[in-house]
C-alpha positions in Angstrom: 0.0 0.0 0.0 2.8 2.4 0.9 4.6 1.7 -2.4 1.4 2.5 -4.3 1.0 5.8 -2.4 4.6 6.6 -3.0 4.4 6.0 -6.7 1.1 8.0 -6.9 2.8 10.9 -5.0 5.9 10.7 -7.3 3.6 10.7 -10.4 1.8 13.8 -9.1 5.1 15.6 -8.5 6.3 14.8 -12.0 3.0 15.9 -13.6 2.9 19.1 -11.6 6.5 19.8 -12.4 5.7 19.6 -16.0 2.4 21.6 -16.0 1.9 23.4 -12.7 4.5 26.1 -13.1 3.8 29.7 -12.7 1.8 31.1 -15.7 3.8 33.2 -18.2 3.1 36.9 -18.8 0.7 36.0 -21.5 -1.8 34.6 -18.9 -3.3 38.1 -18.3 -3.9 41.1 -20.5 -1.9 43.3 -18.2 0.9 40.8 -18.0 1.4 40.6 -21.8 1.4 44.4 -22.1 4.0 44.6 -19.3 6.1 42.0 -21.0 5.7 43.8 -24.3 6.8 47.2 -22.9 9.7 45.6 -20.9 10.9 43.9 -24.1 10.7 47.1 -26.1 13.0 48.8 -23.6 15.7 46.5 -24.7 15.8 47.8 -28.3 19.2 49.0 -29.2 20.9 47.3 -26.2 19.6 43.7 -26.4 19.7 41.9 -29.7 17.0 39.4 -28.5 14.5 42.2 -27.7 12.9 42.4 -31.2 12.3 38.6 -31.3 10.8 38.7 -27.7 8.5 41.6 -28.7 7.5 39.9 -32.0 6.5 36.6 -30.1 4.1 38.6 -27.9 2.2 39.9 -30.9 -1.0 38.3 -32.2 -0.7 36.1 -35.3 -2.5 38.5 -37.5 -0.2 41.4 -36.4 2.9 39.3 -37.1 1.5 38.3 -40.5 0.9 42.0 -41.3 4.4 43.0 -40.3 5.8 40.1 -42.4 3.9 41.4 -45.4 5.1 45.0 -44.8 8.7 43.8 -44.4 8.4 41.9 -47.7 7.1 45.1 -49.5 9.9 47.2 -48.0 12.5 44.6 -49.0 11.0 44.5 -52.6 11.5 48.3 -52.7 15.2 47.9 -51.9 15.0 48.5 -48.1 15.8 45.1 -46.6 14.1 44.8 -43.3 12.9 42.0 -41.0 9.4 42.1 -39.6 10.8 42.5 -36.0 12.6 45.6 -37.1 9.4 47.4 -38.0 8.3 48.0 -34.5 8.9 51.3 -32.7 9.9 51.6 -29.1 7.7 53.2 -26.5 8.5 52.9 -22.9 6.7 54.9 -20.3 8.6 55.7 -17.2 5.8 54.3 -15.1 3.4 51.5 -15.8 -0.2 51.9 -14.6 -2.7 49.8 -16.3 -6.5 49.9 -16.5 -8.2 47.2 -18.4 -11.4 47.3 -20.4 -12.7 43.9 -21.5 -14.9 43.5 -24.6 -15.7 40.6 -26.9 -12.6 38.4 -26.3 -10.3 41.4 -26.4 -9.1 43.8 -23.8 -7.7 47.3 -24.0 -5.0 48.1 -21.5 -4.5 51.8 -20.9 -0.8 52.5 -20.1 0.2 55.8 -18.5 3.6 57.4 -18.1 4.7 59.9 -15.5 2.4 62.6 -17.0 -0.9 60.9 -17.8 -2.0 63.9 -19.9 0.8 63.5 -22.4 2.1 59.9 -21.8 -0.8 57.6 -22.5 -1.3 54.6 -24.9 -4.1 52.2 -25.2 -2.8 48.7 -26.1 -5.3 46.2 -27.5 -4.8 42.6 -26.6 -6.7 39.5 -27.7 -7.1 36.0 -26.4 -5.2 33.6 -28.6 -4.9 30.0 -27.4 -4.5 29.8 -23.6 -3.2 33.4 -23.2 -3.2 36.9 -24.5 -1.2 38.6 -27.3 -0.7 42.2 -28.3 -2.7 43.4 -31.4 -1.3 46.4 -33.2 
């Protein structure tokens, strides 16, 4: 009996170790926006930042950026889709979320809310959220 309980406990530990981890930033609308802004802060200093930002975008946004990069490249301006994003990083992050029809709008404010404000639209995709530009 003890051996069965020990194996059951061990199996539960293994399963939980594989799937019970802390959810990623994409688990919430605010989390994906925070991860997006944090990754954009790395532009120019961190060569992995554009890839991290790109992965947080919704599929339709990534597809749109790929098409735009292909058009720019065809015009003689070789560019990767990840390079087509601008950096905006508020000095403070205060989020307010509005939820509507499977999407959410996260309002982000900087130090001066009158002049430093952006509304970031996110959508549920799979088990989490992604940024829709």
